[in-house]
Each structure stands twice: as C-alpha cells, then as structure tokens.
N, C-alpha and C positions, 0 to 999 in steps of 0.2 A: 215326328217331333226331333228325333235325333240330327238330323240334316238341318234342321231349322238351328237348333244349337250351333253346329258347325259353323254355320254361315253367317252366325252372328259373330261368333269369335273370330273368323276370318275375316269378316268386315271390321272387326275392332282392330285389328292387328293392322289391317292394312291403312287405315285411317289414322293410326298412329302414325306409320311411317310417313304418309302425305304430310300430316300437319308438319312434322319436322323436316321437311324439305325433301324427304325420300331418303336420306342419310341417316345412319345408326350410328351416332358416335359414342367412341367407347368413354367411360369414366376418365379422368386425370389421374394419372399415377405419379407419385412422386417418390423418388428415393430419399432416403435421411443418411445425410454424412456425419456421421458420430465423430467428430472429430475430438481430439484426447488432450493436447497440449494447449495452454494458453499462458501469456502473460499480462500483465496489468500494472496500472500504479493508481496512488490515490492521495488526495490530501486526509492528513489525521490530527485530530485536536484529542491532545493527550493530558490526565490528570496525574503528578506524581505528587502524595501525599501523606502524612503521617496521621493527619486527622481530617476524616472526608468531609467536605462541605456543600455535597451537592455538584451538579454540574454546571457553567458557567457564572462560578461566585469565587471569587478569591478574597470573599471575606476573613476565611481560617488562615491564621498565620503561617500553617505548613503546607497548604496547597498551592501547588504551581501549575497553572493553566497552560499549555504550552502547544506551539501549530508545528506541524513538521509533514514528511513526505514519506509514501512506504511505497515498496517495490514488490511484486509479486509474481510467482511463476506457479504453474500449477499441472496436472494430470487428473483427466477424470478418468478412473479404471472403467466404470460404467454411467448412467445417469442418476445411481443413487449413491454413488460414493468415490470421494477422489483423492488426492493428497494434494498440498499445497506449502510451499515455503514463502517466508515474508522478510523482509529486512525494512526496520524504519529508525528515522532520525529526525532530531526538531532542528530549528530553525529559528526561528522568531518567536515572540512574545515571553521568553525566557524570564523569569526572575532569580531563582536560584537554581534550576536544575537543567541539563543537558541530558539528555535522554537519548539511548539506543536501543533497539530490541531487534532480537534475531529469534524466529520462531518456524516451526515445521507442526504441520497440522494435519491430522485425517479429517476429511471433510464430508459427512453424512449429509444428503440433499435429499430434496423430494421438487419434482418439477408439477407445476399446475398447467399439463401441457396434453391437448387430444393427441392419440397416437395412432389415429386411423389416414396413413398417407395415402390410400385410395380418394381420398376426398379432396377436393380444390377448396374445401372451408377448412383444411388443416391450418392449425394456427401458425400467423406469420410472427408471434412474438408468444412469450410466456414468463410466467413468474417461477421464481425458484426461492424456498427457504431453505436454510442450512445451518449446521452448528460447526466449530471448530473444536477439535479436542486433541491437544499436542504436548508438546514442551518447547524450551527455547532458554532465552538468557534477556533479561533486560538489567542494563548497566546504566546507571545515572553518575554524572560529574558535576559538582558545583560550577556554577556559572557566572561570570560577573555582571551577567543580566541585559535584557535588551532593552528594559523600561527603567522606572525611578530607583528599586531594588536590586539586590543581589543577593549571593551565597556570602556567607562568613568569609574574611580574607583567606582565613587557613583553610579553608576547603574549594576553594576558585582554581578548578582544574584538575583535583583531587574527588579519585572516588568516594564516592557517599554510600553506594550500592553496586553489588554484581550479584542477582539473583539468575539460579537455572534452576528450572523446575516446572513445575505443570503449567500450562496455560489452556483457556478454552475462549471461546466467542462463540455468538450468535448474528445471523444476518439473514439479509433479502435482497436477491438480484433480479433485473428484467431483463430478458435476452430479447435481441432482436433477430428473426431468421430470414437469411437471404435465400432466392431462390436463383440457381444460374442451370441453364440447361436441363430444368426437371429435377437438380438435386436441390433439397433443401438442407444449407447449413446454418448451424450456431454460430454465428460471429461476434460480434461484439454485446456487451453486458454493461450495464452499469449497477451499482451496487452501495448498501449501505450497511456498516456492521460494528457491533460492538466487540473488544476484545478485553479478557484481564491477563496483564503478562507479569504481575508479579503481584504478591496480595500477603501483607505483613512481613515483610521479608527483614531478615535481622540488620540493625544499621547501629554505628553509636555515633551521631555526629549531632553537630549545629547544622540549621537550616539556613534560614533567612536572616539577613546582617539588618533588615530596614532601614539600614545609614544612620543608626543612632547605637548599634551595637545594645540595645534594650533585649533583645530576647536570647538570652543565655543558655535556654535550655537544652540538652542533649537528648536527641530522640534515639530511640531503639526498634523504630518499626516504622518500613515506608511501603507503600502500595503504588503501582502504575497500573494504568488502564487507559482504554481510548476508542473514540469513533472515527471511523472511516468512511469516507464517500470515494467512490472511485469508478475506473472503467477497466475492463479486461477483454482481451482480442483473443479469439480463438482459433488457432489454426488451422 
C-alpha cells in the first residue's frame, strides 16, 4: 500500500513537470524602490472671503474666487508619513484679492496597495489618502481686478491681510508604478486636495469697490482656502 502511495505521488510530480514543459520556473520577484524626494505643480482654485457663500459662487459681495498655480517639494520619510512645502500665487480671475500662500506640512498618509513583491500581480498603481497639518503664511493684497470689479482704490497694491498660523488640508492621489529591470518605482502621481490657509484672520479694510463705491463696509475678518489639482514626480 505504501509503495502504491509513493508511486502515485511521484507520478503526480512528474506529470506536473512534463505539463509545464519540463521546466520549473521560479515566481517573479520584484524589488521596491521606495524613493523619497518629490516635486510637483498644480492649478489652484482659491477663495478669499469675509462671508462664505460656498464654492463656485461669487454672489456674496465679500467672496473673491481666484485662479493660480502652486509649486510643491516634499520628502516621504516612509509610506506612512512625509513632509511637504508649498508656495502658491494667484494670477487670474481676481476681483479684489491678490493671494499668495506659503506652507509647510506634516503629511500623514495611507496607501491602498498590495505589499506582496513576490507576486507578478503586485499593484502597478495605487491610491493614497492623506492629510496635511502644519503652518504657514497667507498674504492678501488689494487687486485692480482682472474682471469688471476691483478692490477699493485705497487698498489696491496694499496689504489687506498677512496671517501666519495653523493650516490644514485633506487629499487623495493616484500613483503610477514603473517597472525597470525588476525594480518597481513610484514615479508619477496625480492628486486633488483641499487646504485651509487662513481662518477668520483679523483685518481692518474695505474690500470690493464694485465700480460704484456703494459697499463702504469695513471688514474685520478674512479667510482663505483652496482646491488644488496637480501632479508630482518622485525621484
């Protein structure tokens, strides 16, 4: 009986080898290159407001929605935590506000990625959710306007707000993984995120002129935030 069992086991092993063409191929092994430094750029849609009216709505007299660009440099300490610096400036669709922001963030993050590098089914792309927690400066000057309206003449080119303090954000990214000579490398990522760069900062200024001088209100609080869509490259 034992001889029969041994014979069946041997035949099964031999049959598997023959079916596979006689070669026993090792599983593909991939090394992961966890590169750390990255740079990026994006388009940012900012709001500057004393009274919030929601996104994509300029109906509230104190809310200016403006477009700009942002530059990013960062370092991932590991796949769970990073540090990131940003500089942003507005360049179009300004009514009363010309906004610049400077930020440094701690970046907690979580990757939805399969970590089995021994498998050829290892993810070739993955999603990351992240937070941004840090501090920085949000600087608003009066603008002559790119549209119909502008700031009051006495604040055009003058500082309306310069607030240094706590900033935060939330975002999501999609990373493409390249394979080169058996090494997987995280290279390009696309992302979208929200950042709050100033919340009810103290000011003492009029805002919109509206071309008719009707809004003579002096405002005492101003906030700035933004939605950014961009791309990063990891070295």
